[in-house]
C-alpha positions as CSV (number, residue, x, y, z in Angstrom):
1,X,3.4,-10.7,-11.9
2,X,6.8,-10.8,-10.1
3,X,7.0,-7.3,-10.3
4,X,4.1,-6.7,-7.5
5,X,5.0,-4.8,-4.7
6,X,8.3,-3.6,-6.5
7,X,9.3,0.1,-7.4
8,X,9.6,1.3,-11.0
9,X,13.1,2.0,-12.2
10,X,12.3,3.2,-15.7
11,X,9.2,5.6,-16.9
12,X,6.3,3.1,-18.2
13,X,5.0,5.3,-21.8
14,X,1.7,4.1,-23.5
15,X,2.3,2.2,-26.1
16,X,-1.3,2.8,-27.4
17,X,-4.2,5.0,-27.2
18,X,-6.9,3.6,-25.0
19,X,-9.7,3.6,-25.9
20,X,-8.7,3.5,-29.6
21,X,-11.8,5.2,-30.7
22,X,-15.0,6.8,-29.3
23,X,-16.9,4.3,-27.7
24,X,-20.4,3.6,-26.1
25,X,-21.0,4.1,-22.4
26,X,-24.5,2.2,-22.5
27,X,-26.2,-0.8,-24.2
28,X,-28.4,1.2,-26.8
29,X,-28.6,2.7,-30.2
30,X,-25.9,5.1,-31.5
31,X,-28.1,8.1,-33.4
32,X,-27.4,11.4,-34.4
33,X,-29.0,13.8,-31.8
34,X,-30.6,15.7,-34.6
35,X,-32.6,12.9,-35.5
36,X,-34.1,12.2,-32.0
37,X,-35.0,16.1,-31.2
38,X,-38.1,16.4,-29.4
39,X,-39.0,12.4,-28.7
40,X,-41.4,11.6,-26.2
41,X,-43.5,8.9,-25.0
42,X,-46.3,10.4,-26.6
43,X,-44.5,11.6,-29.8
44,X,-41.8,8.9,-30.3
45,X,-39.2,9.0,-33.3
46,X,-38.9,5.7,-35.1
47,X,-35.6,5.1,-37.0
48,X,-34.6,2.2,-39.1
49,X,-32.0,0.1,-37.3
50,X,-28.8,-0.6,-39.9
51,X,-26.9,-3.1,-38.0
52,X,-25.6,-3.8,-34.9
53,X,-22.0,-3.0,-33.3
54,X,-20.6,-5.2,-30.5
55,X,-17.7,-4.6,-28.0
56,X,-14.4,-5.1,-29.8
57,X,-15.6,-4.9,-33.5
58,X,-16.8,-2.9,-36.3
59,X,-14.1,0.3,-35.8
60,X,-15.0,3.0,-38.5
61,X,-18.5,2.1,-39.4
62,X,-20.6,5.0,-40.6
63,X,-24.0,6.0,-39.5
64,X,-25.9,7.8,-41.9
65,X,-28.4,10.4,-41.2
66,X,-32.0,9.5,-40.2
67,X,-31.0,6.0,-39.1
68,X,-30.0,4.0,-35.8
69,X,-27.1,1.2,-34.8
70,X,-27.7,-0.8,-32.4
71,X,-24.7,-0.7,-29.8
72,X,-23.3,-2.6,-27.0
73,X,-21.3,-1.0,-24.1
74,X,-17.7,-0.4,-24.9
75,X,-18.3,-0.7,-28.7
76,X,-16.8,1.7,-31.1
77,X,-19.6,4.7,-32.0
78,X,-20.1,4.8,-35.8
79,X,-18.8,7.8,-37.6
80,X,-21.5,10.2,-37.7
81,X,-23.2,9.3,-34.3
82,X,-23.1,12.0,-31.4
83,X,-25.2,10.1,-28.8
84,X,-26.2,6.7,-27.5
85,X,-30.0,6.3,-26.6
86,X,-30.4,3.8,-23.8
87,X,-32.3,0.8,-24.4
88,X,-34.8,1.6,-21.3
89,X,-35.6,4.9,-23.8
90,X,-36.9,2.8,-26.5
91,X,-39.2,0.1,-27.5
92,X,-36.3,-2.4,-27.8
93,X,-37.1,-3.0,-31.8
94,X,-40.9,-4.1,-31.1
95,X,-41.0,-4.1,-35.0
96,X,-37.7,-5.9,-36.3
97,X,-35.6,-3.4,-38.1
98,X,-37.5,-0.5,-36.5
99,X,-36.7,1.0,-33.0
100,X,-39.3,3.8,-31.6
101,X,-37.3,6.1,-29.2
102,X,-39.5,7.6,-26.4
103,X,-37.1,10.3,-25.0
104,X,-34.4,12.9,-26.2
105,X,-33.0,13.0,-22.9
106,X,-29.9,10.9,-24.2
107,X,-29.2,13.4,-27.0
108,X,-25.5,14.1,-27.2
109,X,-24.8,11.6,-24.2
110,X,-23.2,8.1,-23.5
111,X,-20.4,8.9,-25.9
112,X,-17.0,8.2,-24.4
113,X,-13.9,9.8,-26.3
114,X,-11.1,8.0,-27.7
115,X,-7.8,8.3,-25.4
116,X,-9.8,9.0,-22.6
117,X,-7.7,6.5,-20.8
118,X,-4.2,6.9,-22.3
119,X,-2.8,8.3,-25.4
120,X,0.2,6.7,-27.1
121,X,3.6,8.0,-26.0
122,X,2.2,9.9,-22.8
123,X,3.7,8.5,-19.5
124,X,1.9,6.5,-17.3
125,X,4.1,6.2,-14.3
126,X,7.4,7.7,-13.2
127,X,10.3,6.1,-12.0
128,X,9.7,5.2,-8.2
129,X,6.0,4.3,-8.7
130,X,5.2,1.4,-6.5
131,X,3.4,-1.2,-8.5
132,X,0.5,-2.6,-6.8
133,X,-2.6,-4.9,-8.1
134,X,-4.3,-1.6,-10.1
135,X,-0.6,-1.0,-11.6
136,X,-0.8,-4.5,-12.9
137,X,-4.1,-3.6,-14.7
138,X,-2.7,-0.5,-16.5
139,X,0.6,-2.7,-17.5
140,X,-1.4,-5.3,-18.7
141,X,-4.0,-2.7,-20.6
142,X,-0.9,-1.4,-22.5
143,X,0.4,-4.6,-23.6
144,X,3.6,-5.1,-21.7
145,X,4.9,-8.3,-20.3
146,X,8.1,-6.7,-18.4
147,X,9.0,-3.6,-16.6
148,X,12.2,-2.4,-15.2
149,X,12.2,-2.2,-11.1
150,X,14.8,-1.6,-8.6
151,X,16.4,-4.5,-6.8
152,X,14.9,-5.8,-3.6
153,X,17.0,-4.9,-0.5
154,X,18.5,-7.6,1.5
155,X,18.0,-7.3,5.4
156,X,20.3,-9.2,7.9
157,X,18.4,-9.8,11.0
158,X,19.9,-10.5,14.4
159,X,18.0,-11.2,17.7
160,X,20.8,-11.4,20.5
161,X,20.6,-13.0,24.2
162,X,21.2,-16.4,25.8
163,X,18.0,-16.1,27.2
164,X,16.0,-16.1,23.9
165,X,14.1,-19.5,22.7
166,X,12.4,-20.3,19.2
167,X,9.6,-22.9,19.1
168,X,12.2,-25.8,18.8
169,X,13.0,-24.9,22.7
170,X,10.1,-23.9,24.0
171,X,10.1,-26.2,26.6
172,X,12.7,-24.0,28.3
173,X,9.9,-21.2,28.2
174,X,7.3,-23.3,29.8
175,X,9.9,-24.3,32.2
176,X,10.4,-20.5,33.3
177,X,14.2,-21.2,31.6
178,X,13.9,-19.1,28.7
179,X,12.2,-15.9,26.6
180,X,10.0,-16.2,23.5
181,X,12.2,-15.0,20.8
182,X,9.3,-13.5,18.7
183,X,11.0,-10.3,17.2
184,X,13.1,-12.2,14.6
185,X,10.1,-13.7,13.3
186,X,8.1,-10.6,13.5
187,X,10.4,-8.6,11.7
188,X,11.0,-11.1,9.1
189,X,7.3,-10.9,8.3
190,X,7.5,-7.0,8.2
191,X,10.4,-7.1,5.9
192,X,8.5,-9.9,3.5
193,X,5.6,-7.2,3.4
194,X,7.9,-4.4,1.8
195,X,9.2,-6.7,-0.6
196,X,12.8,-7.1,1.1
197,X,14.5,-10.0,1.5
198,X,15.2,-11.1,5.2
199,X,18.5,-13.3,6.1
200,X,17.9,-15.1,9.3
201,X,21.3,-14.9,11.1
202,X,20.0,-17.0,14.1
203,X,20.1,-16.0,17.8
204,X,23.7,-14.1,18.9
205,X,24.7,-15.5,22.2
206,X,26.1,-13.2,24.9
207,X,29.2,-14.2,23.6
208,X,31.7,-11.7,21.6
209,X,33.0,-14.7,19.3
210,X,29.5,-16.0,18.4
211,X,28.3,-12.4,17.7
212,X,31.3,-11.3,15.7
213,X,30.9,-14.7,13.5
214,X,27.1,-13.9,12.9
215,X,27.4,-10.2,12.2
216,X,30.0,-11.3,9.7
217,X,27.6,-14.0,8.1
218,X,25.0,-10.8,7.3
219,X,27.9,-8.8,5.4
220,X,26.5,-9.4,2.1
221,X,23.0,-7.7,3.1
222,X,22.1,-3.8,2.5
223,X,20.9,-3.4,6.0
224,X,21.7,-5.4,9.3
225,X,19.3,-5.1,12.3
226,X,20.3,-6.2,15.6
227,X,17.7,-6.8,18.0
228,X,18.5,-6.4,22.0
229,X,21.4,-5.1,23.7
230,X,20.5,-1.6,22.2
231,X,22.4,0.2,24.8
232,X,25.5,2.1,23.2
233,X,27.5,2.3,26.4
234,X,31.3,1.3,26.6
235,X,30.2,-1.9,28.3
236,X,27.6,-2.9,26.0
237,X,28.6,-6.2,24.0
238,X,26.8,-5.4,20.7
239,X,28.2,-2.0,20.6
240,X,32.0,-3.5,21.4
241,X,31.5,-5.8,18.6
242,X,30.5,-3.6,16.3
243,X,33.2,-1.0,17.1
244,X,35.8,-3.7,16.6
245,X,34.1,-4.3,13.1
246,X,34.8,-0.4,12.2
247,X,31.4,0.5,13.2
248,X,30.6,4.3,12.8
249,X,27.7,5.7,14.9
250,X,25.5,7.9,13.4
251,X,23.0,8.6,16.5
252,X,21.5,7.0,19.4
253,X,18.7,7.2,21.2
254,X,15.6,9.1,20.2
255,X,12.9,11.2,22.3
256,X,10.0,8.4,21.7
257,X,8.3,6.0,23.5
258,X,8.3,3.0,23.1
259,X,11.9,2.4,21.3
260,X,13.9,5.2,22.8
261,X,17.4,3.2,22.6
262,X,17.5,2.7,18.8
263,X,20.8,3.4,17.0
264,X,21.8,3.8,13.4
265,X,25.2,3.5,11.8
266,X,27.4,2.3,9.0
267,X,29.8,-0.9,8.8
268,X,32.5,-0.8,5.8
269,X,32.8,-4.1,4.0
270,X,35.7,-3.5,1.7
271,X,34.3,0.0,0.1
272,X,30.8,-1.2,0.5
273,X,28.9,0.7,3.3
274,X,26.2,-1.4,5.1
275,X,23.2,0.3,7.1
276,X,22.9,-0.8,10.8
277,X,19.9,-0.3,12.7
278,X,20.3,-1.3,16.6
279,X,16.7,-2.1,17.7
280,X,15.4,-2.4,21.4
281,X,14.5,-5.9,22.3
282,X,10.9,-5.2,24.0
283,X,8.7,-6.8,21.3
284,X,6.6,-3.3,21.1
285,X,9.7,-1.0,20.8
286,X,11.2,-3.2,18.4
287,X,7.8,-3.4,16.2
288,X,7.5,0.5,16.3
289,X,10.8,1.6,15.5
290,X,11.0,-0.7,12.5
291,X,7.7,0.7,11.5
292,X,9.1,4.2,12.3
293,X,12.8,3.8,10.9
294,X,13.7,0.7,9.1
295,X,10.7,0.1,7.1
296,X,10.9,3.9,5.3
297,X,14.4,3.1,4.7
298,X,13.6,-0.3,3.1
299,X,11.3,1.1,0.9
300,X,13.7,3.9,-0.2
301,X,16.2,1.6,-0.9
302,X,13.9,-0.6,-2.9
303,X,13.3,3.0,-5.1
304,X,9.9,3.7,-3.9
305,X,8.8,7.2,-3.9
306,X,6.1,6.7,-1.2
307,X,7.6,5.5,1.9
308,X,5.8,6.5,5.0
309,X,2.1,5.3,6.5
310,X,-0.7,7.2,5.5
311,X,-2.2,8.9,8.7
312,X,-5.7,9.8,9.7
313,X,-7.6,12.0,12.0
314,X,-9.0,9.9,14.3
315,X,-11.6,10.7,17.5
316,X,-9.9,9.2,20.8
317,X,-12.4,7.0,22.0
318,X,-11.0,6.8,25.5
319,X,-8.3,9.0,27.3
320,X,-4.8,8.4,26.7
321,X,-1.8,9.6,29.3
322,X,1.4,10.3,27.7
323,X,3.4,12.0,30.7
324,X,7.0,12.2,29.8
325,X,7.8,14.7,27.1
326,X,8.3,12.3,24.4
327,X,6.5,11.6,21.1
328,X,4.3,8.6,21.9
329,X,3.2,5.8,19.6
330,X,0.5,4.1,20.9
331,X,-1.1,1.1,19.7
332,X,-4.7,1.6,18.8
333,X,-7.4,-0.1,17.1
334,X,-9.6,1.7,14.7
335,X,-13.3,1.9,13.9
336,X,-15.9,4.0,12.4
337,X,-17.9,6.2,14.7
338,X,-20.8,8.6,14.6
339,X,-18.2,11.2,14.0
340,X,-16.0,9.1,11.8
341,X,-13.1,7.0,12.6
342,X,-12.1,6.6,16.3
343,X,-9.1,5.4,17.7
344,X,-8.9,3.0,21.1
345,X,-6.1,1.6,22.8
346,X,-5.5,-2.1,22.0
347,X,-4.7,-2.6,25.7
348,X,-1.9,-1.9,28.2
349,X,0.9,-0.1,26.3
350,X,3.8,-1.7,28.3
351,X,6.7,-2.3,25.5
352,X,7.2,-6.0,26.6
353,X,3.8,-7.0,25.4
354,X,3.1,-8.5,22.4
355,X,-0.7,-9.4,21.5
356,X,-1.6,-5.8,21.4
357,X,0.6,-5.8,18.4
358,X,-1.7,-8.0,16.2
359,X,-4.8,-5.8,17.6
360,X,-3.7,-2.8,16.3
361,X,-4.6,-0.9,13.2
362,X,-2.5,2.0,13.6
363,X,-0.2,3.7,15.9
364,X,-1.5,6.9,17.4
365,X,1.1,9.7,17.3
366,X,1.0,12.1,20.6
367,X,3.5,14.9,20.2
368,X,5.8,15.6,23.2
369,X,4.1,19.0,24.0
370,X,0.7,17.2,24.7
371,X,0.8,14.9,27.9
372,X,-3.1,13.7,27.9
373,X,-5.3,12.8,25.0
374,X,-9.0,13.4,26.5
375,X,-12.1,11.0,25.1
376,X,-13.6,12.9,22.2
377,X,-10.3,14.8,21.2
378,X,-8.6,14.6,17.8
379,X,-5.8,12.0,17.3
380,X,-3.4,11.6,14.6
381,X,-3.3,8.0,13.8
382,X,-0.4,6.1,11.2
383,X,-2.5,3.3,9.9
384,X,-0.8,0.3,10.0
385,X,-3.1,-1.5,7.5
386,X,-4.7,0.9,4.7
387,X,-7.2,-1.6,3.5
388,X,-10.9,-1.3,4.1
389,X,-10.9,-3.8,7.3
390,X,-9.3,-1.1,9.2
391,X,-12.2,1.5,8.8
392,X,-14.9,-1.3,9.4
393,X,-17.9,-0.2,11.6
394,X,-18.2,-2.2,14.6
395,X,-21.0,-5.1,13.8
396,X,-22.8,-4.5,17.0
């Protein structure tokens, strides 16, 4: 169970053949098709019942010609039988030890072949496969107790700014002396959702020494994420402190909204490179940039082959304006309409707003060459929750 959510680091081979023998798909009677040919309600075929086979037992039993064996779903089909007659097509042994079969419609049917699920030695999963509850079921069916998985990546999270307040100092927010610090908590939760190990570095003050100390405290993490102070200008405090630590900038600013001022680069810690993401401080910007950039990076680092969210084509339930030549990621709720999935904005799309993030089932992706999506137009939506709740019909 500890492997749930992790990625396999080695292939998984089937240890057995399942089912190990031909088995019954129905409760009924195992017979030879030739023995029930022509059976009808008016002209039933009567066969002596030679016994019963229950699920999990009596493998290798032989059916003699001209006889039937009562059989349960999942039970091994006896040698010589090629059909299972459903109980509905019989008199259920009204006369003990004898069954009357009133239809030959099941002749040649309801026998599941051995090895239909897996064959011994066959590859069940390749490295990089994400272990889900379904995977756990297969591993248990194959008799495995341990599997090799990739290590969980460690991510250090560092919100920055003198103005930020967590719940223990929330009176300052009520008095207008501070701003709620929601990003660090939110990104911690997003990290846990992908199986990463988050490290809370606290809130960095707008002070070079404090910022330096906190960045150094996160040196053992595979990934460092700074939140706020996202400018990469010469006067920016975060950049200056990172530069003093030997920061190698890879890129800064992306043609997207929200989240344009995102940066990415590397810090060297004695020959070990640490990936560094600089995310904007507005909550929606931090959320979107984590989804688009950090989340897939963490999943790839954790060995997963599938790292991107699924996208679905939806119908816009309202008009969406995107005037700038940027790629927009708009928070939308998805419901099931007459034409299929419909996407509707969760509310105002200002990057400083928080509540719409909790209402969002997905992010509508609007390319830079499209300045407007009209009601009824198709729009691509990256689902944030791929479970059934995201596509439930409106109860009203």
